Structures are given as C-alpha cells and as structure tokens.
DRENTORMI-996412 format. One record per residue (C-alpha): chain; residue number from 1; y, z, x; residue in one letter. Coordinates in pm, whole numbers, plus 50000, padded with zeros to 5 digits. Layout:
{"A", NUM, {Y, Z, X}, "A"}
...
% end
This chain:
{"A", 1, {61738, 77136, 25562}, "M"}
{"A", 2, {61829, 77066, 25923}, "E"}
{"A", 3, {61479, 77165, 26037}, "N"}
{"A", 4, {61321, 76917, 25792}, "M"}
{"A", 5, {61554, 76644, 25916}, "S"}
{"A", 6, {61446, 76719, 26272}, "K"}
{"A", 7, {61077, 76686, 26172}, "W"}
{"A", 8, {61138, 76353, 26000}, "N"}
{"A", 9, {61329, 76227, 26299}, "R"}
{"A", 10, {61043, 76339, 26527}, "T"}
{"A", 11, {60788, 76144, 26321}, "W"}
{"A", 12, {61003, 75832, 26319}, "V"}
{"A", 13, {61076, 75847, 26691}, "I"}
{"A", 14, {60709, 75896, 26778}, "S"}
{"A", 15, {60607, 75609, 26550}, "L"}
{"A", 16, {60864, 75376, 26705}, "L"}
{"A", 17, {60761, 75473, 27057}, "M"}
{"A", 18, {60395, 75408, 26974}, "A"}
{"A", 19, {60482, 75067, 26825}, "V"}
{"A", 20, {60681, 74965, 27134}, "F"}
{"A", 21, {60409, 75086, 27370}, "I"}
{"A", 22, {60136, 74900, 27183}, "S"}
{"A", 23, {60355, 74597, 27104}, "Y"}
{"A", 24, {60230, 74380, 27394}, "P"}
{"A", 25, {59877, 74428, 27261}, "N"}
{"A", 26, {59999, 74357, 26909}, "L"}
{"A", 27, {60172, 74036, 27017}, "A"}
{"A", 28, {59852, 73899, 27175}, "W"}
{"A", 29, {59614, 74014, 26903}, "I"}
{"A", 30, {59570, 73665, 26754}, "T"}
{"A", 31, {59495, 73520, 27096}, "C"}
{"A", 32, {59249, 73798, 27172}, "D"}
{"A", 33, {59071, 73755, 26840}, "I"}
{"A", 34, {59029, 73383, 26901}, "S"}
{"A", 35, {58818, 73458, 27211}, "F"}
{"A", 36, {58612, 73736, 27052}, "I"}
{"A", 37, {58293, 73646, 26862}, "P"}
{"A", 38, {58319, 73685, 26484}, "D"}
{"A", 39, {58079, 73977, 26480}, "A"}
{"A", 40, {58310, 74182, 26702}, "E"}
{"A", 41, {58642, 74131, 26516}, "H"}
{"A", 42, {58608, 74451, 26314}, "A"}
{"A", 43, {58518, 74653, 26623}, "W"}
{"A", 44, {58818, 74512, 26812}, "Y"}
{"A", 45, {59058, 74593, 26528}, "M"}
{"A", 46, {58914, 74943, 26492}, "L"}
{"A", 47, {58958, 74999, 26865}, "H"}
{"A", 48, {59318, 74872, 26850}, "F"}
{"A", 49, {59405, 75099, 26556}, "V"}
{"A", 50, {59242, 75392, 26734}, "G"}
{"A", 51, {59449, 75333, 27048}, "R"}
{"A", 52, {59765, 75302, 26838}, "F"}
{"A", 53, {59697, 75629, 26655}, "L"}
{"A", 54, {59615, 75804, 26983}, "Y"}
{"A", 55, {59943, 75688, 27139}, "I"}
{"A", 56, {60130, 75789, 26824}, "W"}
{"A", 57, {59977, 76137, 26825}, "A"}
{"A", 58, {60049, 76180, 27197}, "T"}
{"A", 59, {60413, 76080, 27155}, "M"}
{"A", 60, {60449, 76308, 26854}, "Y"}
{"A", 61, {60305, 76607, 27040}, "V"}
{"A", 62, {60528, 76543, 27342}, "L"}
{"A", 63, {60837, 76516, 27122}, "L"}
{"A", 64, {60734, 76823, 26921}, "W"}
{"A", 65, {60689, 77029, 27238}, "V"}
{"A", 66, {61029, 76918, 27368}, "N"}
{"A", 67, {61213, 76971, 27038}, "F"}
{"A", 68, {61047, 77286, 26908}, "Q"}
{"A", 69, {60886, 77481, 27190}, "K"}
{"A", 70, {61110, 77433, 27493}, "L"}
{"A", 71, {61442, 77615, 27486}, "E"}
{"A", 72, {61624, 77505, 27801}, "G"}
{"A", 73, {61832, 77193, 27830}, "K"}
{"A", 74, {61757, 77161, 28201}, "N"}
{"A", 75, {61528, 76871, 28297}, "L"}
{"A", 76, {61337, 77079, 28551}, "V"}
{"A", 77, {61253, 77342, 28285}, "Q"}
{"A", 78, {61119, 77072, 28053}, "R"}
{"A", 79, {60939, 76863, 28314}, "L"}
{"A", 80, {60642, 77089, 28393}, "L"}
{"A", 81, {60540, 77172, 28033}, "P"}
{"A", 82, {60584, 76808, 27931}, "T"}
{"A", 83, {60378, 76691, 28229}, "A"}
{"A", 84, {60106, 76943, 28144}, "A"}
{"A", 85, {60083, 76819, 27785}, "V"}
{"A", 86, {60077, 76457, 27903}, "A"}
{"A", 87, {59802, 76529, 28156}, "L"}
{"A", 88, {59589, 76698, 27891}, "V"}
{"A", 89, {59641, 76403, 27657}, "A"}
{"A", 90, {59546, 76144, 27918}, "Y"}
% end
C-alpha cells in the first residue's frame, strides 16, 4: 500500500511541477492567440499541449529515478544520475 501511495504522490508532484513550469505560457495564452492567425490556432494549442506533456514526462522520470532507483540520501550521490537523466531529456 505504501508503494502505491508513493506512485500516486510521484504523479501528482510531477503534474504540479509541469503546471508551474508551463504556467507563464498558460497565463499569456489568450494574448498569444490574439496575435496568431486563425489558421494557426490549432497548431499553437497542439504545440503547447505537447510541451506541457514533455515537461510532465521529464519531471515524472526525474522524480521516479530519485524515489525508486537511487538509494543514498546524499545530494552528491543523487546529483550525477539526476543530471544525466536531465541531459538526456533536454
């Protein structure tokens, strides 16, 4: 049961982090759409959703690696694997 709770918490944390990272773009979306031609609205929204999902997946993988795969509590032991995952993602 505790493992399932940890997974749910990981999903929620990664979703919240993705929302806060993409929030500045979300706050200006109405302004951006007003300057985009009507034919490109769907493409813009699709691009925004794609970026959001990419950020969400990246945050989830980083949290999953830190919660599930890394054993040590020391920052130095966690820094290199986390940096490697982040570099691959970006």
